[in-house]
C-alpha positions in Angstrom: -3.3 -17.8 -12.2 -4.9 -15.7 -15.0 -2.9 -13.7 -17.5 -3.2 -10.8 -18.4 -2.0 -8.1 -20.9 -1.7 -5.3 -18.4 0.3 -4.9 -15.5 -0.2 -2.1 -12.6 2.4 0.1 -12.2 3.9 2.0 -8.6 1.7 1.1 -6.0 -1.4 0.0 -8.2 -2.8 -3.6 -7.7 -4.6 -5.4 -10.5 -8.0 -7.7 -9.2 -9.9 -9.6 -9.8 -13.8 -9.3 -9.1 -15.4 -12.4 -7.3 -19.6 -12.0 -7.6 -21.0 -11.7 -4.6 -24.3 -13.7 -4.8 -27.5 -11.7 -5.8 -29.2 -14.9 -3.5 -29.6 -17.0 -1.0 -30.1 -21.2 -2.7 -33.5 -20.2 -1.5 -34.8 -17.9 -3.9 -34.8 -14.8 -1.7 -32.8 -11.7 -2.9 -29.7 -10.4 -1.1 -30.1 -6.4 -0.7 -27.1 -4.9 -1.0 -25.7 -2.1 1.7 -24.6 1.2 1.1 -21.0 0.7 2.5 -20.2 -3.1 0.5 -17.3 -4.3 0.8 -15.6 -6.4 -2.6 -13.9 -9.4 -3.2 -11.6 -9.5 -5.6 -8.1 -12.4 -6.4 -5.0 -9.9 -6.9 -3.5 -11.4 -10.1 -0.7 -8.8 -10.7 0.6 -5.8 -8.2 2.8 -3.1 -8.8 7.2 -1.8 -7.8 5.3 -0.7 -5.2 5.4 2.7 -3.3 8.8 4.6 -2.7 9.1 6.7 -0.3 10.8 10.8 0.2 13.8 8.2 1.6 14.1 6.4 -1.5 12.9 3.6 -0.3 10.2 0.8 -1.7 7.4 -0.5 0.1 6.8 -4.0 0.3 3.2 -5.0 -0.7 1.1 -6.8 2.3 -0.1 -9.2 0.0 0.9 -11.2 -3.4 -0.5 -12.4 -6.6 -3.2 -15.1 -5.6 -4.8 -13.8 -2.0 -8.1 -13.1 -2.0 -8.7 -9.9 -0.1 -11.7 -7.5 0.1 -11.6 -3.5 -1.1 -14.1 -0.4 -0.8 -16.8 -0.8 -3.1 -16.2 2.1 -5.3 -12.6 2.4 -5.5 -10.0 1.8 -8.5 -11.6 1.9 -12.4 -13.1 -1.1 -13.8 -11.4 -2.7 -16.2 -13.3 -5.9 -19.2 -10.9 -7.5 -20.8 -12.8 -10.6 -22.3 -15.2 -11.9 -20.9 -13.0 -11.4 -17.1 -14.4 -8.3 -15.7 -10.9 -6.5 -12.7 -10.4 -3.3 -10.8 -7.4 -1.7 -10.9 -6.6 0.6 -7.8 -4.6 1.8 -5.2 -3.2 -0.8 -2.2 -4.7 2.3 0.1 -8.4 1.0 -1.2 -7.4 -2.9 0.5 -8.9 -3.5 3.8 -8.1 -6.3 4.1 -6.7 -9.9 2.9 -7.5 -13.1 3.5 -6.4 -16.1 5.5 
């Protein structure tokens, strides 16, 4: 697992971006779609969302899970040569099982 100097807070999640291929094995360029979902690996989790009654909501995923998130969500980070994105847990739309 990759260690980073960044620890998300609250209901934030730090993802390592997973690159999509720009072209097929045969050399055909793949077009980008407008409503594209991006893929990432969960690297770190915040402490979770706190409800009005004081209870903490657990995350539905854990460090190491591969997830899909909204294209324009979060803030991109570059730490060393590794690309990350930090975003709210509501911006993650699915996880691989």
